[in-house]
C-alpha positions in Angstrom: 105.1 116.3 38.6 108.0 114.8 40.3 107.4 117.4 43.3 103.6 116.0 42.9 105.0 112.3 43.2 107.1 113.5 45.9 104.2 115.3 47.9 101.7 112.2 46.8 104.6 109.7 48.7 104.5 111.7 52.0 100.9 112.2 52.1 101.0 108.3 51.8 103.7 107.9 54.5 101.9 109.8 56.7 98.8 107.9 56.2 100.6 104.5 56.8 102.0 105.9 60.2 98.7 107.4 61.7 96.8 104.2 60.5 99.4 102.0 62.5 99.4 104.2 65.4 95.4 103.6 65.2 96.0 100.3 64.9 93.6 98.3 67.0 95.9 95.9 69.4 93.4 94.6 71.9 89.6 94.5 71.9 87.6 93.3 75.3 84.0 93.1 73.8 83.1 96.6 73.4 87.2 98.4 74.7 90.1 99.0 72.3 93.0 99.4 73.0 95.3 101.2 70.5 99.2 101.1 69.6 99.3 104.5 70.1 97.4 104.5 73.6 99.8 101.4 74.6 103.2 103.2 73.2 102.2 106.3 75.5 101.8 104.3 78.6 104.6 102.4 77.9 106.1 105.8 77.5 105.1 106.8 80.5 106.7 103.9 82.6 110.2 103.8 80.8 110.7 107.5 82.2 108.9 106.5 85.5 112.2 103.7 85.4 115.0 106.1 84.5 114.0 108.4 87.0 113.7 105.4 89.9 116.7 105.2 92.4 117.3 101.1 91.7 120.6 99.0 91.3 121.2 99.0 87.6 120.9 95.3 87.2 117.5 95.5 88.6 116.6 98.4 86.1 117.7 96.4 83.4 115.4 93.2 84.1 112.4 95.7 84.6 112.9 97.3 81.0 113.4 94.1 79.3 110.1 92.8 80.6 108.8 96.7 80.0 106.2 95.7 77.1 104.9 92.8 78.2 104.3 94.0 81.9 102.5 97.3 80.7 100.2 95.2 77.9 99.7 92.9 81.2 98.5 95.9 82.6 96.5 97.3 80.1 94.9 93.7 79.3 93.6 93.7 82.8 92.5 97.0 83.1 90.3 96.6 79.8 88.7 93.2 81.3 87.7 95.3 84.5 86.6 98.2 82.5 84.3 95.8 80.7 83.5 94.2 83.3 82.4 97.9 85.2 80.3 98.2 81.5 78.6 95.3 82.0 77.5 95.9 86.0 76.7 99.6 85.2 78.8 101.1 87.2 79.7 104.9 86.3 81.4 107.6 88.7 80.1 110.9 89.0 82.2 114.5 87.8 81.5 115.0 92.0 83.6 111.7 92.8 86.2 112.2 90.7 86.9 115.8 91.6 87.2 114.6 95.4 89.6 112.1 94.0 91.7 114.5 92.1 91.5 116.7 95.1 92.7 114.4 97.5 95.9 113.4 95.6 96.6 117.0 95.3 96.7 117.2 99.2 98.6 113.7 99.8 101.1 115.0 97.3 101.1 118.7 98.8 100.0 120.4 95.8 97.5 122.4 96.9 98.8 125.9 95.4 98.2 125.7 91.9 101.4 126.6 90.0 102.8 123.9 91.9 100.2 121.6 90.7 100.3 122.5 87.2 104.8 122.7 86.9 104.3 118.3 88.6 101.1 118.2 86.0 104.0 119.6 83.0 107.4 117.7 84.7 104.7 114.3 84.8 103.7 115.0 80.7 99.9 115.2 81.9 97.1 118.0 81.2 94.6 118.3 83.5 92.3 116.0 80.7 95.1 113.8 81.0 94.9 113.2 85.2 91.1 113.2 85.2 90.8 110.5 83.0 93.5 108.6 85.3 91.0 109.5 88.0 88.1 108.4 86.6 89.4 105.4 85.3 91.3 104.1 88.7 88.1 105.2 90.6 86.0 102.5 88.4 89.0 100.3 88.7 88.9 100.4 92.6 84.8 100.0 92.6 84.9 97.0 90.3 87.6 95.5 92.4 85.5 96.1 95.3 82.3 94.7 94.2 83.9 91.7 93.2 86.0 91.0 95.8 83.9 91.0 98.9 82.7 87.8 98.2 86.3 86.1 97.5 87.7 87.2 100.7 86.4 86.1 103.8 89.0 85.4 106.5 87.7 84.0 110.0 89.4 84.3 113.0 90.3 80.1 112.7 91.9 81.4 109.5 94.0 83.8 111.2 94.9 80.9 114.2 95.9 78.4 111.2 98.3 80.5 109.6 99.4 82.2 112.8 100.4 78.1 114.3 101.7 77.6 110.5 104.1 80.5 110.5 105.3 80.9 114.1 109.0 81.7 113.0 107.8 84.7 111.4 106.8 86.2 115.2 109.5 84.8 116.9 111.2 87.3 119.3 115.3 86.4 119.6 117.1 86.8 122.9 118.0 90.6 124.0 119.3 92.6 126.3 118.9 96.2 127.3 121.9 98.0 128.2 124.2 101.0 129.0 127.8 101.8 129.6 130.6 103.7 130.5 134.2 103.8 128.5 137.4 104.8 130.0 138.6 106.6 127.1 142.5 105.7 125.5 142.6 109.2 125.3 142.4 110.4 129.3 145.8 110.6 129.5 146.1 108.0 132.7 148.4 105.1 132.9 147.2 101.9 131.8 146.7 100.9 136.2 144.6 103.9 136.6 142.5 102.8 133.7 142.2 100.0 134.8 141.3 101.1 138.3 138.9 103.9 137.2 137.3 101.3 135.0 136.8 98.7 138.1 135.2 102.2 139.8 132.6 102.5 136.8 131.5 99.4 137.6 131.1 99.7 141.3 128.9 102.6 140.3 127.0 100.7 137.7 125.6 98.0 140.2 125.1 100.4 143.0 123.3 103.0 140.7 124.1 105.6 143.0 124.7 108.8 141.6 125.7 107.8 138.5 125.0 110.5 136.5 127.4 112.7 138.9 130.2 110.3 139.0 130.3 109.9 135.0 129.8 113.7 134.6 132.6 114.2 136.4 135.3 112.1 134.7 133.8 113.0 131.3 134.3 116.5 132.3 137.8 115.7 133.1 138.2 113.7 130.1 138.7 110.0 131.7 135.4 108.7 130.4 132.4 109.1 128.2 129.2 109.7 130.0 126.8 106.9 130.6 125.6 105.8 127.3 122.0 104.7 126.9 122.4 101.4 124.4 119.1 100.9 124.7 117.6 97.1 123.2 120.2 94.9 121.3 120.1 91.7 119.5 123.0 89.5 119.2 125.1 90.8 116.0 124.4 94.8 116.9 127.4 95.1 119.5 131.0 95.0 118.5 132.9 92.1 117.9 135.5 92.8 121.1 132.0 93.1 123.8 129.7 90.4 122.1 131.0 86.9 123.9 131.2 88.8 127.5 128.3 90.8 127.0 125.8 87.8 126.5 127.2 85.8 129.1 125.6 88.4 130.9 122.1 88.3 133.1 120.1 90.9 133.6 121.5 93.3 136.6 125.0 92.0 135.7 127.8 94.4 135.1 131.0 93.7 132.8 134.8 93.9 133.8 136.8 96.2 131.6 136.4 95.1 127.9 139.2 96.7 126.0 138.1 97.9 122.7 137.3 100.8 120.4 138.2 103.8 122.1 139.4 102.2 125.2 137.9 100.3 128.5 134.3 99.4 128.4 132.1 99.0 131.1 128.8 97.5 130.5 125.4 96.7 132.7 122.6 94.5 131.5 119.7 97.0 132.5 116.6 94.3 131.6 116.7 90.8 129.3 114.4 89.3 127.8 114.4 85.7 126.7 113.9 84.4 123.0 110.4 83.8 122.6 107.0 83.6 120.2 104.8 86.8 120.4 101.0 85.8 121.1 98.5 85.2 118.7 96.5 88.5 120.5 99.5 90.7 120.0 100.2 89.8 116.2 96.3 89.4 115.2 96.0 92.5 112.9 99.4 91.3 111.5 98.5 88.1 111.0 95.3 89.6 109.3 97.2 92.0 106.8 99.5 88.9 105.5 96.6 86.3 105.3 94.7 89.5 103.5 96.8 90.1 101.1 97.8 86.6 99.6 93.9 86.2 99.2 93.0 89.3 97.2 96.1 88.6 95.1 94.9 85.5 94.9 91.5 86.4 93.7 92.1 89.1 91.5 94.5 86.4 89.5 91.1 84.2 89.3 88.6 86.7 89.1 90.7 88.4 86.1 90.9 84.9 84.6 86.8 84.3 84.7 86.5 88.0 83.3 88.7 86.8 80.5 86.8 83.6 79.8 83.4 85.3 79.6 84.4 87.8 77.2 85.0 88.4 73.4 88.9 88.8 73.3 90.8 89.7 70.2 94.8 90.2 71.0 97.3 91.5 68.4 100.3 92.8 70.6 103.6 94.4 69.3 106.2 92.2 69.5 108.1 93.3 72.5 104.4 92.7 73.9 104.2 89.2 72.7 104.9 87.5 75.3 102.5 89.3 78.2 101.1 86.3 79.5 103.7 85.3 80.8 103.7 88.0 83.7 100.7 90.0 86.0 103.3 92.1 86.8 100.8 95.2 87.0 97.8 93.9 88.5 98.3 95.8 92.1 99.4 99.2 90.2 96.1 99.3 87.6 94.2 98.1 90.8 95.2 100.3 93.6 95.4 99.4 97.3 92.9 96.4 97.4 93.3 95.8 101.3 91.6 99.5 101.8 89.1 98.8 98.8 87.9 95.3 99.6 86.9 96.3 103.0 85.4 99.6 102.1 82.0 97.7 101.2 82.3 100.5 97.9 79.3 100.6 95.8 78.1 102.8 92.8 74.7 101.1 92.5 
């Protein structure tokens, strides 16, 4: 009798666990999210966070809001999937297969064994991956369809942004430098090193047979070869060189500057004054900045409209109760919006 009661208790506990796991924590129209679905995604995100290379303080911050972020992400996805159902959008098996193949190629997983190993490491099956690919395709197509009419940029808009953010396109004064250093380790006394530095300055100014001169003295262990320092801005040079070099103009050669390793002789090959990049040179950059901002604003507004037009029931687990305070998962869930919104993609 006792054994029978014990078995009955176990069955009741197991039944309660299953019931809890299958509990619906979110319903949006005809689409539901179970506690099991949520916990599965939560576990995936948790593993990703634990593997990610980041400061511990940053990791702790993400972990503290993980439940809210995951639930917000899945809430937004359900809004999008419900919208797809309303529009009658579907994806074909061929589209799913093509998406999976592109993913494999992008990650260098054409080899079957490597592909299977990567799936196992991520705790996924092929069926899981297909479901993810199908879901992401639907999300991206809904996004493309909805954002086309919401995000428009004219050249006037770009110029307005450019004029209002000139500081973002400012280029500080910079100089192109080359140098030669008379080495402290040369064995020469101070007077001889100063004389050699003066000779190096003359050679730099004249530019005659510079490489031959430098090679001769570098092979003797007296100087370095001619060093191309490229383009530099203030703050790029050693502190002992900065004040001297930045007082020079294009074509000037510095006197010998005592510094680490020896006497430095520096020539300003070319110089560019501080300026603002012209609009024509940064038009594409401006477009990228503005389209990204407009898309994020449009996505937020779009999802809000979807929710207002939907039947929604919410019963989140305790750690996700504050999910409405964040929308951290939108970009990840919907993919790269910039490419999608401009593609005109449609499944009709």
